[in-house]
N, C-alpha and C positions, 0 to 999 in steps of 0.2 A: 504494500500500500504506500502511496505517495504521502509523505508527512511533512511537506514543506511548510514552514511557518516563518517566512522571511521577515514580515513586518514586526511580528512579536519579538523575534530574535534581535532584529535591528534596533528596536526601541530599548530592549534590555541591554544590549551591548553599549549603546550610546549613553544610557542612563548610568551604568556602572563606570564607564570610562570617565564621565564627568562627576562621579561621586555624588549623584543625586538619588535621594531615597524615593521609594514608591509614594510615600506620603507627600513629598514636595511636588512630584510630577503630577499627581492626581488632584492636588489641592484646588478646589473650586470647579473641577471638571467632572469627576466621578468618584465612586467609592474606591478605596485602596484595593478591595477584593476584586473589583471589576478590572482594574489595570493589571492586577496579577494574573487574572484569567486571560487577558489579551496577550500578555507577554508569553504565556504558556501555550498559546494557540488554541485555547478553548473557546474563545469568543472573538468575533471580528468587529473592530470598531467601524462606525460609519465614517464617511470621508471627512466631515468637519472635525470629528474627534481625533481621527488619525493625524490630520494636519496640525491640530493644536498640540498634540504630544510632540510632534517633530519640531515645530517652531519653538516650543519651550526648550527643546534640546539643541537649538541653534542651527537647525537644518532647514533649508528652503524646499518645500514640496515640488516646486515647479521643475526641479531637475530630474524628476522621476516619471516613469510610465505607470499609470494606474488602470486597473481593470475593475469596473464597478458593476454591481448588480443593477437591474433596470430601475428600481425605485431610487436608489442612491444616485444613479447616473442622471435621471430626470431632474432631481433636485440640484445637482451640480450644474446642469445645463441652464436651468432657470437662473441660478445665481450668476452665471457667466453672462447671460443676456442683460441682466441689470448692470453689471460692470461695463459691458460693451457700450451701452447707451450713455452712461455717465462719461466714459472716455470720449464719446462722440459729441458730448455736450448737448444731447437731446434729452433734457430733463423731464419733459412731459412723458415721453415713452418710458424713461427709466422709472419715473414715479408710478406709472400705470402697472408696470411689471412688478415693482416692489410691493404695491398694494395687493396684487393678485397672488404673489408669493406668500404674503402674510395670511391671507384668507385661506389659501389651500392647505398650508402646513400648520396653521393654528398657533404657531410660536410656542409650543409646549416644551421644546428643547431649548436649553439656555444658549447654546451656540447658534441655533437658528435665529433666536430673538436678538442676540448680540449682532449678528450679521445685519439683520433688518435695521436696527437702530444706527449702526455704523454707516450704512448706505443712506439712510434718511438724513443723517447729519451732513453728509457730503452734498446731497441735493439741496438741503436748506441753506448751507453755506453759499452755494452757487447762486441761490435766489436772494441772498442778502440778509440772512438771519443775524440777529444780534449775538454778542458773546454770551449773554445770559441764557438765551434759548439753546445755544449749542452746548453750553456747560451742562445743562440739565440732561440733554441727550447723551452726551459722553459719559456722564456719571452713571446714568441708568445702564448703559451698555457695559461699562467697566465692572459695575457691581455684580453682574450676572456670573462672572467667572473669577473675579478678584474681590471677594466680599471684605467688608470692614476696611476699605482702602484708606479711609481717613484716620484709622486707629492702629492699623498694622503696617509697618514700613515695607515698601516694595523691595528693599534691599535684602530682606530675609525670605523672599519668595523666589520661585522660578517662574518667570513670565515669558510669554510668547511675543513675537514681533507685533501681532495684532493688539495684544494687551498693552504693550509698551507704547504703541502708537495712541491708543485710546487714553492712556494715562497722560501722555504728553499733551494731547489736545485738551483734555479736561483741565489740567493744571494751567495751561496757557489761557484758556477761556475764563478761568477764575481770576479776573483782573484785580480783585482785592487782595489776593494772596500770592502774588508772584514772588517767588524766592529764587535768587540766583543760585543759592546753595543746592536747590532741588536739581537744577540742570547739571551741576558738577557731580552730584551723587548719581544721577542717571547715566552720565557718560562713564563714570567709574564702573557702574553696574554692567553697562554694555561691554566694556573692555574685559571684564571678568567672565563674561558669558562664553568665551571661546567659540564664537560663531564662525561659520564659513564666511568667505569674503563677500559673497552675494547677500547673505543674511545681514551682515554688518552694514553693507551699503544701503539696505532698506530702512535702517533706523538711525544710524549714527549721524549722517549728514543732516537729516531733518532736525535732530536734537540740537546739533551745533547751531543751526540757523535759528531755531526757536530761542535758544539761549541768547543769541545776539539780539533778537528782537526784544526780549525781555530786558536785556542789559541797557538797550537804548532808552528805555522808559525809566530807568533807575536814576537816582540823584548821585552826582559825583562820578567823574570818569578819570581814572588814573592811567598813566602810561603803562604800568605793569599789566592792567586789565586789557588794554588794547593789544599789547604784545601777546598775552595769553590767548586771546580770542583769535588773533591772526594765526598763531600756531595751530589752534584747533581747526580753523578754517582750511588751512593747507592740508592738514591730516585728513579732513573729510573729503576734500577734492581728490586726494590720492586714493582713498578707499573706493571712490566712484570710478576712478580711472582703472584701478585693478579689477573691478567687477564689470567694466564696460557698461556702466549705467549712468543716467543723468538725473537721478532724483534730487531735486533742489539744487542742481548744479548751477544754473543761471543765478539763483538767489545767492549762492555762495560766492560767485564772481562779483555780484553787486556788493555783498557784505565785505569782501576783500578790498574793493576799491575804496569804500568808506573808511575802513580801518587804516589803510595805507595813508589816507589824507590826514589821519590823526597822529601819526608817528612823527618823530623828529626828522629834521632835514638831513641829519647825518645818516640816519638809517635809510632814508629814501635814496641817498646818493650811493649806497653800497651796490657794487656791481651785481651781486647775486639777487638783491632785491629788485633792481631795475630789470634784470633778465626775466625774473618770475612775473613781474607786473606786465611786461610786454607779452609774455606767453599767455597769461590769463586774459589779457585784453583781446588778443587775437582769437582765442577760443570763444570768448563771450560775443564778440561781433559776428563771428561765423555762425554761431547758434541763432542769434537774433535774426539774421538774414534768412536762414533756412526756415525757421518757424514762421516768419512772415510770408515767405514764398509759398509755403504749403498750407497757410491759413489755419494754423494750430495755435491755441493759447499757450504762451510760453511760461508764465508764472504758474507754479503748482498750486492747485486748489483741492486736488483729490489724492486719495491714497489707495486707489484701486489696485496698484501694483502689489499690495500685500495680500490680495484675495484672488487675483487672476491666476488661474492654473492651466498648465498645458498638459498635453499627452494623457488625457483621460478617455477611456473607451468603455462602451457597454459590453459586458461579457456575452450577452445573448447575441448581439449584432456581430461581434468578432467571430463567434463560432459559426453563425450562419454564413457570413461573407467568406470566411476562409475556407469553409467546407465546399461551397460552390466554386470558389476560385480554383481549388485543387481537383475539382471534378468528382467529389465524393458524394455518395448518397447518404441519407440519414441512417440507413441500415448499416452501411459500411463503417461510418464514423462511430456508431454506438456499439458495434459488435464487441462483446466481452466486457463492456463497461456499464451499460445500462440498456433499458428498453428503448427502441427507436422512437416510441411515443414520448419519452422523456425529452429527447432532443427536439422533437417537433414542438412540444409545449414550451420548451426553453426558448426556441427561436421565435416563437410568437409572443413572448413576454408573459406567458401564462403560468410559469412556475419558476421558483428560485431553487436551483439544484444545490445539492450538497457540495461543499468545497472540494472533496476528494473526486467527485465526478467531473467537475469543471477542470481540475488539474489533469485528469487522465485524458479528457477530450482535447485540452490544449496540447498535451504531449503528442497525441496522435496527429494533430495538425501542425506539428513541428514548431510549436511555440513553447517558450519557457513556462514552466508551471507556476512560477511566482506571479502573484496578482499585483505585486508592487515591486518595481525594479528600476534600476538605472540601466545604461547600456550593458553593464557587466552584472553578472549574478554574483553578488558578494555581500557580506554583512559588514565589511571593513570600510569605514569612512576614509582611511588613508589610501586604500586601493582605489576608491572612487576618485579622490583628488589627484592621485598620480596618473590615472587614465586621462583626466582633463589636461594635465601637464603634457601627456603624450600627444594629444590632439593639437595642442598649441605648438609643440616642438616640430611636428610634421608640417603644420601650416606655415611656420617660419623657416622651413628648410634647415632646421637644426638636427641633422640626421644622427650624429653621434650621440647626442642627448637622447633622441628618440630610441636608439638601440639600447641604451642603458635602462630606460624606463620599461621597455618591452621585456628585457631580461628579468627585471624586478617583478613585473606582473606575472610572468610565466611561473615564477616560484610561489606566488601568492594565490593564484586562481586555480579553480578546478577546470582544466581544459577539456575534460570529458563532456562538459556542458557545451552543446553546439553553439549557443549564443556567445559564450566566452571565446571559444576557439575561432569563431567567425570574426569577432572584433579584433583579436590579437593578430591573426594571420593577415587580415586585410591591411592593418597598419604596417606589418612587415613588408608586404608587397609594395605599399606606397613608398616606404623607405628605399627599397631596392630600385624602384623606378627613379626616385629622386637622385640616387647615387649612380644611376646609369649602369647597373649591373644586370638588368634584364631588358629584353626588347619590348616594344609596344605590344606585339602579339602575345608574348609571354605574360605581360602585365594584364591584358584584357582577359586572357584565359584563366589567369590566377584569380582575378576578382570574381569571374563567373563560377569557378570552382568553389570559392568561399561562400558565395551567395547560395549555392545549391546544397550547402549543409542543411539548410532549412526550407528552401523553396526552389523548384526548378526554374531556370531563367525564363523559359517560354511562358510559364504561368505568371511570373513576376511582372512581365511587360504586356500581358494580355489586356485587351480593351474590355472594360466592364467594371463592376463594383469590386473593390479590392480592400483587403486589409494586409498591410505589410508592416513589419517591425521597423523601428528607426534604423537599425543596422542593415536590414535588407534594402531600405530606401537609399542609404548611403552607398551601398555596394553598386546599385544601379547608377547613382550619380557619378561614382568613381569611374565607371566604364566609359562615361562620356568625356573624361578629362583629356584623352589623347586621340580621340577619333575625329574625323571630319565627316561631312555629310555624304561622302561617297560610301561610307560603311552603313549597312542596313541596321546594325546595332545602334548607331547614333540616333537615327530617327525614332526607332522603337523606344529607346530609353528616355529621350527628351519628351516625347509625347506622353509616355507613361507617367513621368514625373509631374508634368503639368496637370494631367487629369486628376492626380491625387488631391489637389486642393480645390477643384471645381465645386465639390459638394460640401466644402467646409463652411459652416455657418458663421463662426467668429474666428477670424484669422489670428486674433491676439492669443487664442488658446493653442496655437501650434506655431507661434511666430519664430521660435528657435529653428525648427526644421524648415519653415517656409522661407526665411531669409537665406539659409544655407543652400537649400535646393534651388530656389528660384533665381538666385544670383547666377548659378551655373546655367540654368535654363535660358535666362535672358541673354547671357553672353553667347550661347550657341545660336539663338535666334539672330543676334547681331552679326555673328560670323557668317550667317547664311544670307545676310542682306535684308532681313526682316526688321529694319530699324525702328519702325513705329511700334510694333509689338514688343520688341526688346525694351524700348524706352518706357512703355506703359508699365511693365513689370518692375523696372528699376525705380520709377517714381512711386509705385505702390509700396515697395520695400522701404524707401526713405520715409514716406508718410507714416507707415506703421511703426517704424523705429522711433520717429519723433514723438508720436502719440504715447508709445510705451516706454519712452525714456531709455532707449537702447542706443549704443554708439557703433558697435563694431562693423556693421554692414553698410553704414552710410557712406564712408569714403570710397568703398568699392563701387557702390552704385553711382556716386557722382562721377567717378572716373569712367565708368562704363558709358554714361551719358555722353561724356566728352569724346570717348573713343568712337562711338556711333556717329557723332557729328563729324569727326575727322574723316570717316569713310565716305560720308555723303558729300562733303565739300572738300575735294582734294586740293584745290588752289585757294587757300584762305587769304583774305585781305588783312590790312593792318588792324582793323577793328576786331575781326574774329580772332586774331592772334592775341590781342590784349585780353579778350574775353576768355580765351583758352588759358592764359597765364593766371587770371583770377580764379578760374575753376580749379586749376592745379594747386593754387595756394590754399583754397578751401580743403582740398584733399590732404594737403600737408598738415593743416591745422587739426582736422578731425582725426587723421591717423596718428598724429602726435598725442592728441588727447586720449586716445585709447591704447597708447603705448605700442603701436604697430610700427616699430622702427624699420623693419624690412621694407614695407611699402612706402613709408615716409621718405626713405632714401630714394626709391624709384621715382616718386613724384618730384622730389627735389632735383634729381638729375634731369628730368624733363623740362623743368623750369629753366635750368641753366642752359639747356640746348636751345631754348627760345630767345635767350638774351641777344644772340647775334642778329636776330631779325627785328628786334624791337628797340625803339629809341630809349 
């Protein structure tokens, strides 16, 4: 019998690693006995509770694939719809969906009710609510999972990102009781939480900015305070750069400009200070122009980024789609596992099957049996983070470093698992291609072989409804890297990749894969002379990234737009050359902002090559 309990084991390992007790983690969320049963695999938490455990442990759920039962999936999808319309600044639709959500689910669960109040506060803020009104909403929301907040210090609790955000908003809206010491204590608390880089980026920069806003209303401003805040501001900017996010980034640039004006002339004259000021000024102006060009509000008024989740799938639909994709009947799929009528009822959302049955069906469909997973099947946070380092090293052409990480991962992972073997071997092939030790034909055949550990190539690119894992999708994308349109595989892969997102309701819920895959797709359309379609995709990526405060794919898309224009207009005049230089400078600033030094140097070299033709 399959006895996988990855989420329970993962929570247990993280909790013990951080020396957090069952009582601390469950405080305000559930009984200690319930958390204990979840960790032992005797009970499955719903999506909201699972997320809350993880964010209390300093992990961001958006980095994981989740497979949900139908009811839980429907709730998740409705929450994401509310978030989508808040991000689109369509508050009428957001309010309608929020009211429908409240009526349908009766708000009997504390986390459901907290979500409702948190969303209502965002909508009311956008509509111009007073601090007093918002304070009441934030306090009500916070008390649901952080009881006795005014009598028990937050420093003695384990709080999630969502709860820290509500606490920050509540205290800031309480205009009578603003204490600068509170912000210092909160920043100390965040530092002690040992969060992932992305988790820290979601709360620390906002806390620094709110600290600054509270400080500006206080009496008496000393030079030591200015220097202290300036240091915090720079630290917050670096956290965002490391995470490739822009939460309150523009506000931090504005904060920095104000603080620099308050320091001594001697400090302003320092070379390092002048260089940093120019750098931040370039980043700030570039962002302002981009947000204006794409018609998106630049100042942050929302915190949807704490609740937007990606890579969530309905178990029933995955089984139905994957079965049909592989050409299997319900009888074939169910043989030796359950009655075929069980599969039929499951696929029609009429029955919630036992976990063991789902896992066995997944296994027969060549899917990992874990219902909660990263690209790798592992309980080790260190292994997960090292795999992210591997992807970055391969992307930056740092192949020796990539080989060292692969060697480490091979020792730490169970490679009998086809998903793990698929991910590691695919990266090995990418390194071999980058180092020039294999031919293009060997590279393509190698990626196909790796893909077919879990799904035949012909099924993966077939026209029709599909469910493919992220690793399978990346394999298809990798095949397109070195082919041109004379190869049949190229057209098959590009069209298959583009079809995957045609039925996606809210792209913000798959933005990580969307920007990665569609950057490649748009480039291939541009290479084939389809410049209009290519540009549409690139502009869509830029707008999505600006809305969701992501950085990494923006400079690639901007450069792609420039490249397409160069192919259309072979003999540019002086005006277009100047425009090209400005676009390249934007690419330099954005790539520098997200610490992509490899591409920043490429853009810089192109600017230098233009100088001969420009006055």
